[in-house]
C-alpha positions as CSV (number, residue, x, y, z in Angstrom):
1,M,-24.6,-51.4,-6.5
2,S,-21.9,-53.0,-8.6
3,S,-18.2,-51.9,-8.5
4,G,-18.4,-50.8,-12.1
5,V,-21.2,-48.3,-11.3
6,I,-19.4,-47.0,-8.2
7,I,-16.3,-46.4,-10.3
8,I,-18.3,-44.5,-12.9
9,L,-20.0,-42.4,-10.2
10,V,-16.7,-41.6,-8.5
11,G,-15.1,-40.7,-11.8
12,A,-18.0,-38.4,-12.6
13,A,-17.7,-36.7,-9.2
14,V,-14.0,-36.2,-9.8
15,I,-14.6,-34.6,-13.1
16,V,-17.2,-32.3,-11.6
17,V,-14.9,-31.2,-8.8
18,A,-12.0,-30.7,-11.2
19,A,-14.3,-28.5,-13.4
20,V,-15.4,-26.4,-10.4
21,V,-11.8,-26.0,-9.2
22,L,-10.6,-25.1,-12.7
23,G,-13.4,-22.6,-13.2
24,T,-12.7,-21.0,-9.9
25,F,-9.0,-20.7,-10.8
26,L,-9.7,-19.2,-14.2
27,T,-12.2,-16.7,-12.7
28,H,-9.7,-15.6,-10.1
29,R,-6.9,-15.4,-12.6
30,D,-9.0,-13.4,-15.0
31,G,-10.2,-11.1,-12.3
32,G,-6.6,-10.7,-11.1
33,L,-5.6,-9.6,-14.6
34,R,-8.4,-7.2,-14.9
35,R,-7.6,-5.7,-11.5
36,R,-3.9,-5.6,-12.2
37,F,-4.1,-4.0,-15.6
38,G,-7.2,-1.9,-15.3
39,P,-7.8,0.2,-18.5
40,E,-4.8,-1.7,-20.1
41,Y,-6.9,-4.9,-19.8
42,E,-9.8,-3.3,-21.6
43,R,-7.6,-1.9,-24.3
44,T,-6.0,-5.2,-24.9
45,V,-9.3,-6.9,-25.1
46,A,-10.5,-4.3,-27.7
47,Q,-7.3,-4.9,-29.7
48,H,-8.2,-8.6,-29.9
49,N,-11.8,-7.7,-31.0
50,G,-13.3,-8.7,-27.7
51,D,-11.5,-12.0,-27.5
52,T,-10.8,-12.1,-23.8
53,K,-8.9,-15.4,-23.9
54,A,-6.4,-14.0,-26.5
55,A,-6.1,-10.7,-24.6
56,E,-5.4,-12.5,-21.3
57,K,-2.9,-14.8,-23.0
58,E,-1.0,-11.7,-24.2
59,L,-1.2,-10.1,-20.7
60,D,0.0,-13.3,-19.1
61,E,2.9,-13.3,-21.5
62,R,3.8,-9.7,-20.7
63,V,3.9,-10.6,-17.0
64,R,6.0,-13.6,-17.7
65,R,8.6,-11.6,-19.7
66,H,8.6,-8.4,-17.6
67,G,7.2,-9.1,-14.2
68,G,10.6,-9.8,-12.8
69,I,12.1,-6.4,-13.7
70,R,13.7,-4.9,-10.7
71,T,13.7,-1.2,-11.2
72,R,16.3,1.1,-9.7
73,P,14.7,3.9,-7.6
74,P,16.1,7.4,-8.3
75,T,18.3,9.0,-5.7
76,A,17.2,12.2,-4.0
77,E,19.6,14.1,-6.2
78,E,18.2,12.5,-9.4
79,Q,14.6,13.3,-8.2
80,G,15.6,16.9,-7.9
81,R,17.2,17.0,-11.3
82,Y,14.2,15.3,-13.0
83,T,11.8,17.6,-11.2
84,A,13.8,20.7,-12.3
85,E,13.8,19.4,-15.9
86,W,10.0,18.9,-15.8
87,A,9.6,22.4,-14.4
88,R,11.7,23.8,-17.3
89,I,9.4,21.9,-19.7
90,Q,6.4,23.4,-18.1
91,E,7.8,26.9,-18.6
92,E,8.7,26.0,-22.2
93,F,5.1,25.2,-22.8
94,V,4.2,28.9,-22.6
95,D,6.2,29.7,-25.7
96,S,6.1,26.4,-27.6
97,P,3.5,23.8,-26.5
98,P,4.5,21.2,-29.2
99,R,8.2,21.4,-28.3
100,A,7.4,21.1,-24.6
101,V,5.3,18.0,-25.2
102,A,8.1,16.5,-27.3
103,D,10.6,17.2,-24.6
104,A,8.4,15.7,-22.0
105,E,8.0,12.5,-24.0
106,A,11.7,12.3,-24.4
107,L,12.3,12.8,-20.7
108,L,9.8,10.1,-19.8
109,G,11.5,7.7,-22.1
110,R,14.9,8.5,-20.7
111,L,13.7,8.2,-17.1
112,A,12.1,4.9,-17.8
113,R,15.3,3.5,-19.3
114,E,17.3,4.8,-16.3
115,R,14.9,3.1,-14.0
116,G,15.6,-0.2,-15.7
117,F,13.0,-0.6,-18.4
118,P,13.7,-1.3,-22.0
119,D,14.7,1.6,-24.2
120,R,11.8,3.6,-25.6
121,D,12.8,2.5,-29.2
122,S,12.5,-1.1,-28.2
123,E,9.4,-3.1,-29.1
124,E,9.3,-4.3,-25.5
125,H,9.3,-0.8,-24.0
126,L,5.5,-0.3,-23.7
127,A,4.9,-4.0,-22.8
128,A,7.3,-3.8,-19.9
129,L,5.9,-0.5,-18.6
130,S,2.3,-1.8,-18.9
131,V,3.1,-4.5,-16.4
132,H,4.5,-2.1,-13.8
133,H,2.5,1.0,-14.6
134,P,-0.7,-0.1,-16.3
135,H,-2.8,2.7,-15.0
136,H,-0.6,5.4,-16.5
137,M,-0.3,3.9,-20.0
138,D,-3.2,5.8,-21.6
139,G,-1.5,9.1,-20.7
140,Y,1.9,7.8,-21.8
141,R,0.6,6.5,-25.1
142,R,-1.1,9.8,-25.7
143,I,2.0,11.9,-25.3
144,R,4.0,9.5,-27.4
145,G,1.4,9.7,-30.2
146,V,1.4,13.5,-30.1
147,A,5.2,13.8,-29.9
148,Q,5.6,11.4,-32.8
149,G,2.9,13.1,-34.9
150,S,0.8,9.9,-35.3
151,H,-2.5,11.7,-35.0
152,E,-4.5,12.7,-38.0
153,R,-4.6,16.3,-37.1
154,A,-2.3,18.5,-35.0
155,P,-3.8,19.0,-31.5
156,D,-4.6,22.5,-30.3
157,T,-3.1,24.1,-27.3
158,E,-5.7,22.9,-24.9
159,E,-5.3,19.4,-26.0
160,L,-1.5,19.7,-25.6
161,R,-2.0,21.1,-22.2
162,E,-4.1,18.1,-21.1
163,T,-1.6,15.8,-22.7
164,L,1.2,17.2,-20.6
165,V,-1.0,17.2,-17.4
166,R,-1.8,13.5,-17.9
167,A,1.8,12.7,-18.6
168,H,2.8,14.3,-15.3
169,D,1.0,11.5,-13.4
170,F,3.3,9.0,-15.1
171,F,6.3,11.2,-14.5
172,A,5.4,11.3,-10.8
173,A,5.1,7.6,-10.6
174,L,8.5,7.0,-12.3
175,I,10.4,9.3,-10.0
176,G,8.7,7.8,-6.9
177,E,6.5,10.7,-6.0
178,R,3.4,8.5,-6.3
179,R,3.2,4.8,-5.5
180,Q,0.8,2.7,-7.6
181,H,-1.2,-0.1,-6.0
182,D,-2.3,-3.2,-7.8
183,A,-5.9,-2.2,-7.6
184,G,-5.2,0.9,-9.6
185,R,-5.2,3.5,-6.8
186,V,-2.4,6.0,-6.7
187,K,-1.3,7.5,-3.4
188,G,0.8,10.7,-3.5
189,R,3.3,12.0,-1.0
190,T,2.8,15.5,0.1
191,G,5.4,18.3,0.0
192,R,8.2,18.5,-2.5
193,H,6.6,18.1,-5.9
194,A,3.7,19.7,-7.7
195,S,0.5,17.8,-7.9
196,R,-1.5,17.2,-11.1
197,A,-3.7,20.1,-10.1
198,G,-0.7,22.3,-9.4
199,L,0.8,21.5,-12.8
200,R,-2.5,22.4,-14.4
201,R,-2.6,25.7,-12.6
202,G,1.0,26.4,-13.4
203,I,0.5,25.9,-17.1
204,V,-2.7,27.9,-17.2
205,K,-1.2,30.7,-15.3
206,G,1.9,30.7,-17.5
207,S,-0.1,30.7,-20.6
208,A,-2.0,33.7,-19.5
209,S,1.1,35.8,-18.7
């Protein structure tokens, strides 16, 4: 076998190995993005009309810009103050569900800013939060849309109730009640704060009184 043929065969083998390595890397990277962002991944792909490469490029860029944010955990005193304010909003829901939802959205925005995320009026606000709390973004976007009146019709009381219940999960994550894992599971600490089910029961009970 001539040296020229050997060189060609070696070159072809190198190309094949490189392609396999690159394919494995891209598969792992794409799988990592899907696991990290969960429903936010699917939402971004849908926004790009099914173009996964464009969606993953956007998500990679979000991680590059905001992955290094070091948030400041709230103190025990701040946790107590935030929890008391959320309880006040829950009570407010009984008399004025729209106002309660608007106040809850404002509280979430303020809390996120105080934790170290961009201000809620910033274009980077949602992008930064999606990197650190991707599994709560559906609930947060929902309450923002309701509070800002971006829906075609005004939601009824039950829809507002569910909006507030879902937003509470994000609130709990921001104040440190629940820790989010990269696989999308959320683990709660027992004790001090009301759970999602507890919030639901509280609002239902209050509305009936």
